[in-house]
C-alpha positions as CSV (number, residue, x, y, z in Angstrom):
1,X,164.1,36.3,319.9
2,X,165.2,32.8,319.6
3,X,161.8,31.2,320.1
4,X,160.5,32.8,317.0
5,X,163.4,31.5,314.8
6,X,161.4,28.4,313.9
7,X,158.7,30.6,312.4
8,X,161.0,32.6,310.2
9,X,159.4,31.5,306.9
10,X,155.8,31.9,307.9
11,X,156.6,35.4,309.4
12,X,158.5,36.4,306.2
13,X,155.5,35.2,304.1
14,X,153.1,37.2,306.2
15,X,155.4,40.3,305.9
16,X,155.5,39.9,302.2
17,X,151.8,39.4,301.9
18,X,150.9,42.4,304.1
19,X,153.3,44.8,302.4
20,X,152.1,43.6,299.0
21,X,148.5,43.9,300.0
22,X,148.9,47.4,301.3
23,X,150.8,48.5,298.2
24,X,148.2,47.0,295.9
25,X,145.6,49.4,297.4
26,X,147.9,52.4,296.8
27,X,147.7,51.4,293.1
28,X,143.9,50.9,293.1
29,X,143.5,54.4,294.7
30,X,145.6,56.0,292.0
31,X,143.9,54.1,289.1
32,X,140.3,53.8,290.3
33,X,139.9,56.2,293.3
34,X,139.2,53.2,295.5
35,X,139.3,52.7,298.4
36,X,138.5,56.3,299.5
37,X,137.1,59.3,297.7
38,X,140.1,60.2,295.6
39,X,139.6,60.9,291.9
40,X,141.7,58.6,289.7
41,X,144.8,60.0,288.1
42,X,144.8,60.7,284.3
43,X,145.7,57.9,282.0
44,X,149.4,58.2,280.9
45,X,150.3,60.5,283.7
46,X,153.5,59.6,285.7
47,X,151.2,58.8,288.7
48,X,149.2,56.5,286.5
49,X,152.3,54.4,285.7
50,X,153.1,54.4,289.4
51,X,149.6,53.2,290.1
52,X,150.0,50.3,287.6
53,X,153.3,49.3,289.3
54,X,151.8,49.6,292.7
55,X,148.7,47.5,291.9
56,X,150.3,44.8,289.8
57,X,153.5,44.7,291.8
58,X,151.6,44.7,295.1
59,X,149.5,41.7,293.9
60,X,152.6,39.8,292.7
61,X,154.4,40.5,296.0
62,X,151.5,39.5,298.1
63,X,150.9,36.3,296.2
64,X,154.6,35.5,295.9
65,X,154.5,35.4,292.1
66,X,158.0,36.6,290.9
67,X,158.0,38.6,294.1
68,X,161.7,39.3,293.9
69,X,161.4,40.8,290.5
70,X,158.3,42.8,291.4
71,X,159.8,44.0,294.7
72,X,162.9,45.2,292.9
73,X,160.7,47.3,290.5
74,X,158.6,48.5,293.5
75,X,161.6,49.5,295.5
76,X,162.9,51.6,292.6
77,X,159.5,53.2,292.2
78,X,159.5,54.2,295.9
79,X,163.0,55.7,295.6
80,X,161.8,57.8,292.6
81,X,158.6,58.8,294.6
82,X,160.7,59.9,297.5
83,X,163.2,62.0,295.6
84,X,160.5,63.5,293.3
85,X,157.7,64.1,295.8
86,X,159.2,64.2,299.2
87,X,162.9,65.2,299.2
88,X,162.2,68.8,297.9
89,X,160.2,69.3,301.1
90,X,163.2,68.9,303.4
91,X,166.2,66.6,304.1
92,X,164.6,64.3,306.7
93,X,161.7,61.9,305.9
94,X,160.0,62.9,309.1
95,X,159.9,66.5,308.0
96,X,159.0,65.9,304.3
97,X,156.4,63.2,305.0
98,X,158.4,60.7,303.0
99,X,158.7,57.9,305.8
100,X,156.3,55.5,304.1
101,X,158.2,55.8,300.7
102,X,161.5,55.1,302.5
103,X,160.1,52.2,304.4
104,X,158.5,50.6,301.4
105,X,161.7,51.1,299.3
106,X,163.9,49.3,301.8
107,X,161.3,46.6,302.7
108,X,160.9,45.9,299.0
109,X,164.7,45.8,298.5
110,X,164.8,43.1,301.2
111,X,162.0,41.1,299.5
112,X,163.9,41.5,296.2
113,X,166.9,39.9,297.8
114,X,165.0,37.2,299.7
115,X,162.6,36.2,296.9
116,X,159.1,34.8,297.2
117,X,159.8,32.5,300.1
118,X,158.4,29.1,301.1
119,X,154.7,30.1,301.2
120,X,154.2,31.5,297.7
121,X,152.8,30.8,294.3
122,X,156.3,30.5,293.0
123,X,156.9,27.5,295.4
124,X,153.6,25.9,294.4
125,X,154.4,26.2,290.6
126,X,158.0,24.9,291.2
127,X,156.6,21.7,292.8
128,X,154.6,20.8,289.6
């Protein structure tokens, strides 16, 4: 829609923030059991490392602090999550419940290519 073209950067920043924010909470759930009633995963377990990437990467992506780098790592993490946890359950993501991992993977790949954007901590630090 052409009338939204002038809002490309604010919409991208909102997209980056929301995705990072949601991803952050996937990490806190794994590491601390919050939000929700899930027990934390064991320290050193593969899921624990995924939780660290999700929490730290999610915060960096949301804030626009080295978001391209963090999103690249997060994208790879979601690809591994899909193939390790979901793909054995069937070929299609709708069947194996891996849609969220696929969407995160490709959304983070887009953020990795685009970078932090105009409304980000990277931009603030670059000005100084």
